[in-house]
N, C-alpha and C positions, 0 to 999 in steps of 0.2 A: 209379648212385647207391647201389644196394644194396651193392656191394663197397666203396664209400667209407665207408658206415656200418659195415660189418663191420671195416674197417681202423681206424676211429675207436674202435669198441668194444674192439678188440684192444689198441690203443695205450693207451687209458685203463685197461684192465684191468692191463696191464704196469706202467703208471705207479702204479696203486694198490698193486700188490705191492711195488714199490720204496719207496713211502712207508711201507708197513707194515714193511718191513725197516728203514727209517730210524727208525721209531717204536721198534722193538725195541732198536736200538742206543742211542737216546736214553734209553730206560727203563733200559737196562743201565748207562748212564753216571751216573745219579743216585746210586746207592750209592757208586760210585767217587769222585765229587766229594766226597761226605760224608766218606768215609774218607781222602781226600787221597792216593790212590795215583796219582801222576803218570805212572808208566810205563804202567799199565793205561789211564789216561785218554788218553794219546797213541796207544795201539793202537786204541782205540775211535774216536778222532777220525780216524785214518787210514782205518778201515773206513767211516766216515761219508762221507769225501771220495769214496771209490769209488762208494758208492751215489748220492751227489749228482751225480756225473758221469753215471751211468746215467740218472738222472731228467732231467738237462738234455738228454741225447740224445733221450730219449723225448718230452720237451716240444717239442723242435724238430720231431720227426716228427709230433707231434700238430698243431702249428701248420700244417705242410704239408698234412696231410689236411683240416684245418679250412678252410684257404684253398681247397682244391679243392672241398669241399662248398659253400662260400659262392659260388663261381663257378658251379657247376652249378645251384644254386637261385636264382641272381641276387640275392644279398643282400650287404650290406657286411660284410666279415670282421671289422671293428672293432666293429660293433654286434650281430653275431650271437652269441647266447648259447646255451649247451648246453641250457638249459631250453626255448629256442625250438625247437631241433631235436627235443627230446623231444615237444613239442606237435605238431610237423609230422608226426611218425610215427604219428599216431592211426589212420591207415588200415592200418598194419602193426604190430599190437599186440605181436607177438613181439619185433621189433627195438626197439620203444618200451620194453618192459619191460627188455630187456637194457641199453639205454642208460641208463635211469633207475636201474637197480641199480648199474651201474658208476659212474655219476655220484655217487650217494649214498655208495658205498663210498670213492671218491676224496675226496669232501668230508669224510667222517668221518675218514679217515686223515690228511689235511692238518691238520684241526682238532686232532686228538690230538697230532700232531707239534709243532704250535705251542704247545700247552698244556704239554707236557713240556719243550720247549726253554725256555719262559718260566720254568718252575720251576727248571731247571738254571741259567739265567742268574741268577736270584735267589740260588741257592746259591753260585755262583761269586762274585757280588758280595759276599755276606756273608763268604765266606772271605777275599776280598781286604781287606775292611774289618777283619777280625780280624787279619790279618797286619800291616796298617798300624798298628793299635792296639798290637800287640805290639812293633813296631819303635819306635814313639813312646815306649812305656813303657821299653824298654831304653835308648833314648837319654836319656830324662829321668833314669834311674837313674845313668847315667855323669856327668851334670851336677849331681849332688847336692852340696850345700854341704859344705865342710870343717868339722870341729868345731874349736873354738878352744882347742886344747891346745898349750901351749908347754913346751919343755924348759928346763933350767937355763941354757943359753946364750941364751935368748930367741928360739930358732928355733921355727918352727911344727912341731909334731909331730902336727898334726891329720890325721885320716883322713876319707875321704869317707863320709858317713853312708849306711848301707844298701847299700854296694857292696863286695862281696868278690870281684868278677870272675867270678862264676859264678851260674847260675840256681838258685834254691832253690824247688822245687815246693811245699814245705810252707808257705811264707809266704803 
């Protein structure tokens, strides 16, 4: 049981490190989203995918160790919580403290990643709405009505109002 707990603590520690790496990348992504640097955003996203792959492998290993622990202590793996394990280790305070620290560290890292990712999601949503607004504005400018000007032969010489085929930032 002791080596299983050490394995669990080690895997959780590695998992928290990877979540902290993911947090760093997510925080690095925020100013890139704001500035609209798509090449840099793609690089960061590729790095995130590598970290997420590592997290998934560690999560699978954690599940295996967790299942082994549940079997040893004769508990249902689906209902066994990490906090339950921490309480069960009251007779071994050193392991209990290590497990509690790594649990808190992992929980904090996951919470922070979620928070930054939510912020990034809102920024991306706002950027998409702004692009959609700009596209609608440009399309409506192309559909502006013609002026009612006629030449001597009674042909329309009208021009589209407000459209000269280019964007004027001063308007």
